VOBA-1610 file (N, C-alpha, C; in pm, whole numbers, padded with zeros to 5 digits, always signed):
BEGIN
Met+02078-03296-01149Met+02050-03152-01117Met+02026-03162-00961Thr+02057-03043-00904Thr+02037-03035-00753Thr+01912-02977-00724Asp+01852-03003-00598Asp+01736-02920-00563Asp+01753-02791-00602Leu+01855-02714-00547Leu+01875-02560-00580Leu+01850-02530-00729Glu+01913-02613-00816Glu+01924-02597-00955Glu+01759-02606-00996Leu+01700-02696-00962Leu+01551-02727-00983Leu+01460-02619-00922Asp+01499-02560-00808Asp+01424-02453-00757Asp+01443-02331-00856Arg+01574-02309-00907Arg+01586-02203-00985Arg+01519-02211-01121Ile+01494-02330-01178Ile+01417-02363-01290Ile+01260-02309-01253Glu+01226-02373-01144Glu+01076-02332-01112Glu+01055-02172-01098Ala+01140-02105-01053Ala+01147-01964-01032Ala+01145-01890-01173Ala+01232-01953-01246Ala+01239-01893-01400Ala+01127-01930-01478Val+01068-02047-01481Val+00958-02069-01561Val+00833-02016-01522Gly+00822-02007-01374Gly+00698-01954-01334Gly+00584-02070-01283Phe+00619-02189-01274Phe+00529-02298-01234Phe+00601-02393-01155Ala+00544-02485-01075Ala+00606-02595-01014Ala+00631-02705-01089Leu+00768-02767-01061Leu+00803-02871-01126Leu+00742-03011-01075Pro+00682-03111-01163Pro+00631-03216-01089Pro+00738-03312-01017Ala+00687-03374-00911Ala+00773-03462-00830Ala+00849-03558-00923Ala+00769-03623-01011Ala+00834-03733-01109Ala+00961-03677-01188Tyr+00924-03538-01234Tyr+01035-03474-01313Tyr+01157-03432-01218Arg+01132-03395-01102Arg+01237-03354-01001Arg+01317-03489-00973Arg+01244-03615-00956Arg+01316-03736-00928Arg+01397-03774-01036Ala+01368-03753-01167Ala+01435-03790-01276Ala+01546-03710-01286Ala+01540-03598-01298Ala+01642-03486-01295Ala+01744-03504-01194Ser+01703-03539-01095Ser+01803-03539-00974Ser+01894-03679-00994Ala+01809-03772-01045Ala+01874-03926-01057Ala+01961-03918-01192Thr+01939-03837-01279Thr+02002-03850-01428Thr+01997-03987-01475Pro+01877-04037-01497Pro+01859-04189-01536Pro+01911-04226-01660Phe+01957-04103-01758Phe+01987-04143-01889Phe+02147-04139-01876Arg+02199-04215-01960Arg+02371-04217-01957Arg+02393-04207-02108Pro+02518-04158-02140Pro+02556-04158-02264Pro+02578-04313-02336Ile+02556-04309-02469Ile+02561-04417-02540Ile+02697-04432-02624Gly+02790-04496-02601Gly+02927-04462-02639Gly+02993-04337-02633Arg+03029-04272-02735Arg+03066-04120-02738Arg+02973-04011-02752Asp+02848-04081-02760Asp+02737-03983-02792Asp+02686-03931-02644Cys+02637-03789-02664Cys+02580-03736-02538Cys+02448-03751-02532Val+02386-03733-02392Val+02249-03763-02361Val+02188-03637-02409Tyr+02132-03619-02529Tyr+02065-03507-02564Tyr+01914-03530-02536Trp+01857-03633-02518Trp+01727-03634-02502Trp+01666-03607-02385Phe+01744-03553-02287Phe+01700-03515-02156Phe+01798-03411-02102Phe+01747-03280-02096Phe+01844-03182-02061Phe+01889-03210-01926Asp+02017-03203-01904Asp+02078-03231-01766Asp+02128-03087-01714Asp+02098-02982-01772Asp+02142-02847-01707Asp+02029-02743-01696Pro+02024-02670-01597Pro+01900-02579-01580Pro+01913-02477-01690Ala+02006-02428-01745Ala+02000-02325-01855Ala+01953-02382-01967Ser+01935-02498-02007Ser+01875-02555-02136Ser+01731-02563-02110Val+01693-02630-01983Val+01557-02628-01956Val+01477-02481-01953Val+01548-02406-01890Val+01469-02266-01894Val+01469-02200-02022Ser+01575-02202-02079Ser+01594-02151-02218Ser+01489-02205-02332Glu+01490-02335-02322Glu+01394-02403-02432Glu+01250-02385-02385Thr+01226-02384-02244Thr+01093-02341-02198Thr+01032-02224-02224Leu+01116-02112-02222Leu+01067-02002-02223Leu+01074-01950-02381Ala+01172-02006-02456Ala+01172-01973-02605Ala+01192-02090-02654Pro+01094-02184-02686Pro+01111-02314-02748Pro+01178-02294-02911Leu+01276-02365-02968Leu+01311-02372-03092Leu+01349-02245-03131Ser+01408-02138-03047Ser+01444-01995-03092Ser+01540-01988-03174Asp+01601-02099-03190Asp+01713-02077-03295Asp+01676-02094-03443Gly+01527-02123-03451Gly+01458-02162-03567Gly+01357-02052-03594Gly+01345-01958-03513Gly+01248-01845-03545Gly+01110-01894-03498Phe+01101-01984-03415Phe+00971-02023-03366Phe+00901-01921-03291Asp+00782-01892-03296Asp+00710-01797-03197Asp+00627-01894-03103Pro+00666-01905-02962Pro+00598-01985-02889Pro+00462-01948-02829Gly+00410-01833-02888Gly+00298-01759-02837Gly+00160-01862-02844Gly+00183-01953-02927Gly+00062-02045-02955Gly+00067-02167-02862Leu+00178-02180-02793Leu+00182-02301-02717Leu+00100-02290-02581Pro+00052-02396-02539Pro-00032-02369-02400Pro+00061-02344-02305Pro+00033-02290-02184Pro+00125-02271-02081Pro+00146-02386-01985Gly+00261-02384-01911Gly+00288-02509-01837Gly+00354-02624-01907Leu+00398-02604-02032Leu+00483-02695-02080Leu+00629-02683-02051Leu+00704-02778-02007Leu+00836-02764-01973Leu+00914-02852-02049Ala+01014-02783-02116Ala+01127-02837-02202Ala+01216-02954-02136Val+01199-03074-02176Val+01279-03174-02092Val+01402-03233-02177Gly+01389-03218-02315Gly+01494-03287-02386Gly+01480-03249-02555Arg+01566-03326-02618Arg+01548-03298-02757Arg+01570-03436-02828Ser+01495-03458-02925Ser+01525-03590-03011Ser+01647-03570-03093Ala+01683-03695-03144Ala+01810-03676-03248Ala+01816-03584-03358Val+01687-03573-03394Val+01665-03494-03517Val+01617-03337-03470Gly+01624-03294-03364Gly+01618-03178-03304Gly+01488-03114-03271Asp+01377-03216-03265Asp+01268-03193-03210Asp+01251-03183-03064Leu+01189-03096-03014Leu+01172-03049-02859Leu+01079-03154-02781Tyr+01128-03206-02677Tyr+01030-03283-02561Tyr+00986-03172-02467Leu+00855-03189-02455Leu+00788-03101-02369Leu+00695-03176-02272Leu+00703-03147-02149Leu+00636-03229-02039Leu+00517-03122-02019Asp+00391-03188-02016Asp+00266-03103-01968Asp+00255-03105-01839Thr+00312-03013-01778Thr+00298-03009-01620Thr+00151-02989-01552Arg+00067-02947-01648Arg-00072-02928-01593Arg-00152-03034-01606Asp-00129-03142-01666Asp-00178-03274-01683Asp-00128-03368-01572Glu-00224-03425-01501Glu-00198-03524-01390Glu-00120-03640-01448Ala-00155-03694-01580Ala-00060-03805-01626Ala+00087-03764-01659Leu+00100-03619-01685Leu+00223-03572-01721Leu+00283-03611-01866Gln+00188-03600-01969Gln+00224-03652-02085Gln+00325-03572-02151Val+00401-03640-02262Val+00524-03574-02300Val+00494-03561-02448Phe+00516-03434-02495Phe+00474-03398-02645Phe+00616-03374-02713Thr+00621-03373-02850Thr+00697-03358-02936Thr+00675-03228-03013Leu+00748-03105-02994Leu+00747-03010-03087Leu+00827-03032-03202Thr+00764-03052-03325Thr+00848-03100-03443Thr+00908-02964-03496His+01039-02988-03520His+01109-02871-03570His+01081-02827-03712Asp+01042-02908-03799Asp+01008-02879-03908Asp+00859-02824-03943Ser+00765-02910-03907Ser+00623-02850-03908Ser+00568-02777-03795Leu+00641-02759-03683Leu+00614-02677-03569Leu+00477-02731-03497Glu+00467-02866-03512Glu+00333-02916-03453Glu+00355-02977-03302Leu+00278-02972-03238Leu+00267-03032-03105Leu+00214-03165-03104Val+00295-03273-03094Val+00252-03421-03099Val+00282-03493-02973Arg+00150-03566-02938Arg+00174-03639-02807Arg+00269-03768-02849Glu+00376-03776-02768Glu+00452-03884-02801Glu+00451-04008-02692Trp+00440-03973-02576Trp+00415-04046-02445Trp+00316-04028-02380Pro+00232-04121-02332Pro+00113-04090-02230Pro+00166-04046-02106Ser+00277-04067-02059Ser+00335-04002-01919Ser+00469-04000-01935Phe+00519-03918-01832Phe+00656-03900-01809Phe+00728-04013-01769Asp+00662-04104-01686Asp+00723-04225-01656Asp+00738-04308-01776Ala+00645-04301-01873Ala+00662-04387-01974Ala+00801-04327-02076Phe+00789-04233-02090Phe+00900-04137-02149Phe+01047-04181-02090Val+01048-04177-01944Val+01174-04211-01870Val+01212-04380-01902Ser+01094-04448-01902Ser+01107-04588-01912Ser+01167-04633-02053Asp+01104-04561-02158Asp+01147-04592-02290Asp+01295-04555-02324Trp+01321-04426-02254Trp+01474-04374-02297Trp+01566-04460-02201Val+01530-04514-02075Val+01638-04597-02015Val+01654-04717-02076Glu+01546-04795-02115Glu+01545-04907-02213Glu+01629-04896-02321Tyr+01599-04776-02400Tyr+01682-04757-02530Tyr+01822-04750-02498Ser+01863-04667-02388Ser+02013-04671-02349Ser+02060-04786-02315Ser+01992-04888-02251Ser+02043-05014-02212Ser+02064-05082-02317Val+01980-05100-02414Val+01961-05189-02526Val+02071-05132-02628Ala+02080-05002-02670Ala+02181-04951-02745Ala+02313-04980-02677Ser+02323-04959-02574Ser+02472-04974-02508Ser+02513-05121-02515Glu+02416-05204-02505Glu+02472-05341-02538Glu+02488-05377-02662Arg+02410-05319-02768Arg+02440-05358-02902Arg+02573-05286-02941Leu+02612-05171-02882Leu+02743-05114-02913Leu+02862-05198-02848Glu+02833-05247-02741Glu+02932-05350-02678Glu+02952-05461-02746Ala+02839-05530-02802Ala+02842-05655-02878Ala+02913-05614-03028Glu+02913-05474-03084Glu+02972-05445-03213Glu+03116-05423-03181Arg+03155-05380-03046Arg+03293-05363-03023Arg+03350-05483-03027Leu+03296-05597-02940Leu+03350-05719-02930Leu+03379-05796-03070Arg+03287-05778-03153Arg+03277-05831-03288Arg+03397-05765-03367Ala+03424-05635-03365Ala+03530-05568-03439Ala+03662-05601-03383Glu+03670-05637-03243Glu+03799-05665-03181Glu+03827-05812-03251Glu+03734-05897-03243Glu+03755-06042-03294Glu+03792-06037-03432Glu+03730-05951-03518Glu+03774-05949-03659Glu+03906-05878-03677Trp+03957-05793-03593Trp+04091-05751-03579Trp+04196-05845-03542Arg+04168-05945-03464Arg+04235-06026-03422Arg+04265-06145-03526Lys+04162-06172-03584Lys+04154-06262-03713Lys+04257-06192-03840Arg+04227-06080-03855Arg+04307-06002-03956Arg+04464-06001-03924Arg+04483-05970-03803Arg+04635-05979-03750Arg+04696-06127-03763Arg+04599-06218-03732Arg+04659-06354-03754Arg+04693-06380-03887Leu+04610-06333-03991Leu+04607-06374-04113Leu+04750-06260-04163Gly+04767-06168-04115Gly+04867-06089-04157Gly+05009-06129-04125Trp+05024-06227-04005Trp+05142-06281-03953Trp+05164-06405-04031Trp+05051-06471-04088Trp+05069-06594-04178Trp+05117-06556-04294Ile+05053-06452-04358Ile+05112-06386-04497Ile+05270-06346-04484Ile+05295-06301-04375Ile+05447-06250-04358Ile+05524-06383-04350Phe+05479-06479-04273Phe+05552-06614-04240Phe+05570-06674-04375Val+05456-06684-04459Val+05468-06758-04584Val+05550-06681-04672Ser+05532-06546-04692Ser+05609-06465-04791Ser+05760-06475-04758Ile+05812-06482-04653Ile+05949-06466-04604Ile+05988-06614-04577Gly+05914-06708-04503Gly+05952-06839-04452Gly+05985-06940-04589Leu+05889-06917-04689Leu+05902-07025-04791Leu+06022-06988-04882Pro+06025-06855-04918Pro+06162-06833-05000Pro+06301-06849-04915Leu+06291-06831-04788Leu+06411-06861-04709Leu+06422-07012-04696Ala+06322-07090-04675Ala+06331-07230-04678Ala+06385-07276-04807Ala+06316-07222-04908Ala+06375-07280-05044Ala+06530-07241-05072Phe+06543-07114-05023Phe+06707-07084-05041Phe+06790-07166-04973Leu+06757-07203-04844Leu+06832-07302-04759Leu+06826-07440-04809Val+06736-07485-04872Val+06729-07631-04939Val+06830-07621-05048Leu+06811-07526-05137Leu+06900-07520-05257Leu+07031-07497-05223Ser+07058-07418-05110Ser+07205-07392-05083Ser+07269-07531-05013Ala+07175-07605-04954Ala+07239-07722-04897Ala+07258-07828-05013Ile+07181-07839-05128Ile+07189-07922-05228Ile+07332-07908-05304Arg+07364-07773-05318Arg+07479-07752-05384Arg+07600-07764-05307
//
């Protein structure tokens, strides 16, 4: 996100964005894994603002019980909302569970959140690449086997025909 977009988020949510969040949002440290999108970190101001002001609104959740100063920063794969506590110096990251609507501390700091997701993205990307290479090798083996089957099923009868023709 740009500085202007981050300023718009601040204006919309009514509190200052922590410097660590601004750095991460500007750098977009998270990358897609394969064809998957990066859902765990919102990369557009509209998502940050709408989920901050009305978290889990698609599920009828009333955010009235949430403490002020929580900034929606992303979603888990199961739809839980990640909330950054901007009032806390450590910038803890909480999960607002979509099923029980509990606020659960997941990371002791925003830096730990970013670090975990960057590491996860890297490991998952490496695993995906290894799986792709394995699948390619498997395909090559199957293709070679297919050619051998074709050669044997056509070549042996043809060779037998030629030998029998030559004998006669």
